Backbone bond lengths (Angstrom), bond angles and torsions (degrees), N, CA, C in turn:
res aa  C-N    CA-C-N  psi(-1)  N-CA   C-N-CA  omega(-1)  CA-C   N-CA-C  phi
1 M - - - 1.445 - - 1.527 109.07 -
2 N 1.310 114.79 147.52 1.446 120.99 179.09 1.522 108.99 -98.15
3 A 1.317 117.13 118.77 1.467 121.57 -176.75 1.526 112.31 -66.96
4 D 1.328 118.28 -15.52 1.465 120.75 -179.88 1.522 112.94 -78.41
5 Y 1.316 118.22 -10.78 1.462 121.55 -178.15 1.516 110.43 -118.10
6 E 1.307 115.24 143.49 1.462 121.31 -178.71 1.529 111.21 -71.81
7 V 1.320 115.55 160.02 1.459 122.23 176.30 1.523 107.86 -100.64
8 I 1.323 117.16 134.67 1.465 121.08 177.33 1.531 107.01 -76.72
9 P 1.350 118.03 115.98 1.469 120.89 -171.49 1.534 114.94 -57.27
10 H 1.329 118.71 -48.92 1.464 119.84 -174.90 1.533 112.90 -74.66
11 L 1.323 118.15 -17.45 1.465 121.13 176.99 1.519 112.28 -101.41
12 E 1.338 116.36 -16.22 1.458 122.68 -177.75 1.525 111.99 54.29
13 R 1.315 115.64 42.21 1.452 121.60 176.53 1.511 109.41 -151.75
14 Q 1.307 116.88 165.80 1.449 120.95 178.64 1.517 109.89 -84.52
15 P 1.335 117.03 154.10 1.463 119.15 179.76 1.520 111.33 -67.49
16 R 1.322 115.59 152.24 1.456 119.88 175.97 1.517 108.48 -77.61
17 I 1.294 117.34 130.00 1.456 122.60 178.00 1.519 108.00 -126.48
18 H 1.326 116.53 165.21 1.466 116.90 -179.75 1.521 110.18 -71.08
19 T 1.319 114.02 146.50 1.454 122.16 -177.44 1.522 108.40 -130.71
20 C 1.314 116.53 135.51 1.460 120.78 178.24 1.521 110.09 -122.07
21 F 1.320 115.99 146.20 1.456 121.89 178.72 1.518 108.54 -151.38
22 T 1.306 116.63 167.43 1.459 120.07 -177.77 1.523 110.65 -68.78
23 S 1.319 115.11 153.40 1.468 119.44 -178.14 1.520 112.42 -81.83
24 C 1.330 117.14 -5.27 1.465 120.40 178.01 1.527 108.37 -135.08
25 I 1.322 116.07 167.27 1.470 120.18 -178.87 1.526 109.97 -114.94
26 N 1.315 115.28 155.35 1.468 121.73 176.64 1.515 108.64 -106.12
27 G 1.311 116.90 85.36 1.459 121.43 -179.16 1.516 111.75 89.14
28 D 1.313 115.92 166.24 1.455 121.93 -179.21 1.516 110.64 -91.04
29 D 1.327 116.14 138.56 1.458 122.06 176.81 1.522 107.27 -113.42
30 P 1.342 118.82 114.81 1.461 120.49 -177.38 1.532 113.52 -65.85
31 L 1.337 117.60 -16.20 1.458 120.60 -179.66 1.527 112.77 -83.97
32 V 1.325 117.05 -12.50 1.459 120.91 179.72 1.523 108.37 -96.41
33 I 1.330 115.62 122.29 1.465 121.22 -178.96 1.522 108.80 -103.12
34 G 1.297 116.89 133.01 1.458 121.20 175.68 1.517 113.98 82.57
35 E 1.290 118.79 22.07 1.467 121.94 179.60 1.519 109.08 -69.78
36 T 1.326 116.43 124.27 1.467 120.74 -178.23 1.523 112.89 -114.65
37 R 1.334 117.23 -0.93 1.461 119.20 179.09 1.529 110.11 -73.94
38 V 1.331 115.63 150.38 1.472 120.63 179.63 1.525 109.60 -82.73
39 N 1.323 116.42 160.43 1.459 121.09 175.11 1.519 109.40 -70.16
40 C 1.335 116.20 141.70 1.464 121.36 -178.05 1.526 112.26 -61.53
41 V 1.323 116.64 -33.50 1.470 119.29 -178.30 1.527 112.27 -67.87
42 E 1.333 117.90 -17.64 1.464 121.71 179.50 1.528 112.30 -85.54
43 L 1.329 117.35 -9.48 1.466 121.53 -178.27 1.520 110.87 -98.30
44 P 1.337 116.67 154.49 1.471 119.04 172.04 1.536 109.43 -62.82
45 V 1.308 117.12 153.21 1.463 122.80 -175.14 1.528 111.41 -55.66
46 E 1.319 118.93 -39.63 1.466 121.22 -176.68 1.545 112.93 -70.43
47 E 1.322 118.65 -15.53 1.465 121.28 -179.82 1.532 113.48 -99.73
48 R 1.312 117.67 -3.98 1.467 120.90 -175.82 1.523 113.32 -74.55
49 D 1.302 118.88 -23.55 1.459 121.55 -175.76 1.528 113.49 -95.34
50 K 1.300 118.44 8.24 1.472 120.47 179.00 1.523 109.40 -71.06
51 I 1.342 115.49 149.83 1.465 120.01 177.52 1.525 109.96 -120.52
52 V 1.310 115.28 157.69 1.454 123.15 176.34 1.529 106.84 -121.58
53 C 1.324 117.01 132.79 1.461 120.21 -179.66 1.529 110.07 -118.27
54 A 1.303 115.94 140.44 1.470 122.67 174.79 1.526 106.63 -113.60
55 Y 1.312 116.99 119.65 1.454 121.73 -177.48 1.525 110.26 -94.00
56 P 1.333 118.78 157.29 1.471 122.00 -174.84 1.526 114.42 -56.38
57 E 1.312 117.56 -33.97 1.470 119.17 -177.98 1.526 113.05 -79.18
58 E 1.319 118.12 -9.83 1.459 121.74 178.90 1.519 110.33 -90.11
59 T 1.310 116.65 136.06 1.461 120.89 174.72 1.521 107.40 -91.45
60 C 1.328 116.49 119.55 1.461 118.57 -175.07 1.520 112.65 -123.76
61 E 1.321 117.54 4.42 1.452 119.04 -179.81 1.527 110.44 -144.20
62 Q 1.312 115.49 155.41 1.454 121.31 175.94 1.523 106.98 -92.98
63 T 1.324 116.38 122.33 1.467 119.38 -175.12 1.521 112.96 -96.76
64 S 1.316 118.62 0.48 1.458 121.19 175.95 1.523 108.27 -144.68
65 V 1.311 114.68 163.00 1.461 120.18 178.53 1.520 108.99 -119.01
66 P 1.333 118.76 158.59 1.462 121.39 -175.45 1.526 115.06 -59.54
67 S 1.342 119.13 -25.39 1.463 119.73 -176.47 1.527 113.19 -83.59
68 E 1.335 118.31 0.48 1.456 120.58 -179.99 1.524 110.48 -81.17
69 I 1.338 114.85 151.09 1.461 120.80 177.48 1.525 107.63 -101.94
70 G 1.313 117.83 115.72 1.456 121.27 176.28 1.518 112.88 58.27
71 D 1.336 115.60 -145.92 1.457 121.29 -178.18 1.520 112.52 -92.15
72 S 1.330 117.49 -4.31 1.461 119.95 -174.44 1.522 112.79 -75.26
73 G 1.316 118.30 -24.54 1.447 120.86 179.70 1.517 113.71 81.46
74 I 1.331 118.71 15.03 1.463 121.99 179.53 1.521 108.14 -93.33
75 S 1.311 117.37 127.70 1.454 119.58 178.75 1.530 109.70 -84.11
76 V 1.297 116.34 156.40 1.461 122.37 -178.75 1.520 110.72 -62.19
77 E 1.322 117.02 -40.72 1.460 120.60 -178.58 1.525 111.77 -62.81
78 I 1.312 117.53 -43.15 1.464 120.69 179.95 1.526 110.37 -65.60
79 A 1.321 117.61 -39.65 1.467 120.58 178.93 1.532 110.71 -63.66
80 L 1.327 117.83 -41.88 1.465 120.46 179.19 1.530 111.57 -66.81
81 Y 1.321 117.31 -42.36 1.468 119.99 176.81 1.518 111.14 -61.16
82 A 1.321 116.96 -41.34 1.465 120.48 179.19 1.519 110.86 -62.48
83 M 1.328 117.55 -42.21 1.469 120.34 178.90 1.524 110.99 -65.33
84 L 1.331 117.68 -40.54 1.463 120.56 179.92 1.528 112.09 -65.38
85 I 1.316 117.12 -33.13 1.463 120.31 179.86 1.525 111.30 -79.86
86 V 1.314 118.05 -41.17 1.464 121.92 -172.90 1.531 112.99 -78.35
87 T 1.324 118.67 -33.10 1.466 120.80 -175.45 1.533 112.62 -60.03
88 P 1.324 120.62 -48.99 1.474 118.77 177.19 1.532 112.54 -63.14
89 L 1.316 117.50 -37.18 1.460 120.05 178.26 1.526 111.41 -63.94
90 Q 1.312 116.61 -39.98 1.460 120.30 178.08 1.537 110.44 -65.88
91 F 1.329 117.80 -39.66 1.459 121.07 178.34 1.526 110.74 -60.85
92 V 1.328 117.21 -45.56 1.464 121.22 179.37 1.528 110.27 -62.70
93 F 1.316 117.36 -44.56 1.462 120.73 179.46 1.533 111.17 -60.57
94 E 1.330 117.66 -45.23 1.463 120.53 -179.86 1.530 111.24 -66.78
95 F 1.339 117.35 -37.05 1.463 120.59 177.28 1.529 110.40 -61.08
96 I 1.329 116.54 -44.56 1.461 120.98 179.04 1.527 110.77 -63.87
97 C 1.329 117.48 -40.58 1.472 120.61 179.12 1.532 111.22 -62.66
98 V 1.322 117.70 -43.94 1.470 121.13 178.67 1.525 110.00 -65.63
99 W 1.313 117.55 -43.11 1.460 121.92 179.68 1.532 110.97 -61.38
100 L 1.329 117.61 -43.67 1.462 121.00 178.07 1.521 112.09 -67.66
101 A 1.325 118.33 -34.84 1.464 121.64 178.60 1.529 110.28 -66.50
102 R 1.325 117.84 -37.68 1.465 120.93 178.36 1.528 111.31 -70.89
103 M 1.319 118.06 -33.90 1.463 121.27 179.60 1.513 112.51 -72.85
104 K 1.316 118.18 -21.55 1.450 122.26 -174.85 1.531 112.11 -59.24
105 G 1.327 117.51 -39.31 1.451 121.52 -175.88 1.521 114.25 -82.42
106 K 1.338 119.24 -13.51 1.467 121.89 -176.53 1.532 110.12 -89.81
107 P 1.335 118.00 135.02 1.475 119.38 176.18 1.521 110.12 -74.20
108 S 1.311 116.73 153.37 1.458 120.36 178.34 1.521 109.68 -76.40
109 P 1.338 119.07 148.02 1.460 121.77 -176.58 1.526 113.67 -67.34
110 S 1.309 120.36 -19.28 1.454 122.79 -177.29 1.541 112.69 -80.43
111 S 1.352 119.76 -10.94 1.472 121.04 -177.66 1.498 112.29 -85.03
């Protein structure tokens, strides 16, 4: 987040503003996925200083992926893994609860 810009309270995010960057890159960055700009050294000198701007009304990124369910952002695979992990744990917990409920009414043998 940029401290120079206010946060929109009901959205809990900063407003979209125009952003400009160079039209070419200086070397490869392994942390950037999907980079399609050419290396600056491959361009003629007069084209290296060009900039590209993205304005707030332009959509320039994909905010969801095909494997997401609705607007929640949960993928089908993660939901299935969660169910496979939680179901046996829930069964054990319920078994223990029933077992303890049945023991409640029985006196202990030492009394």
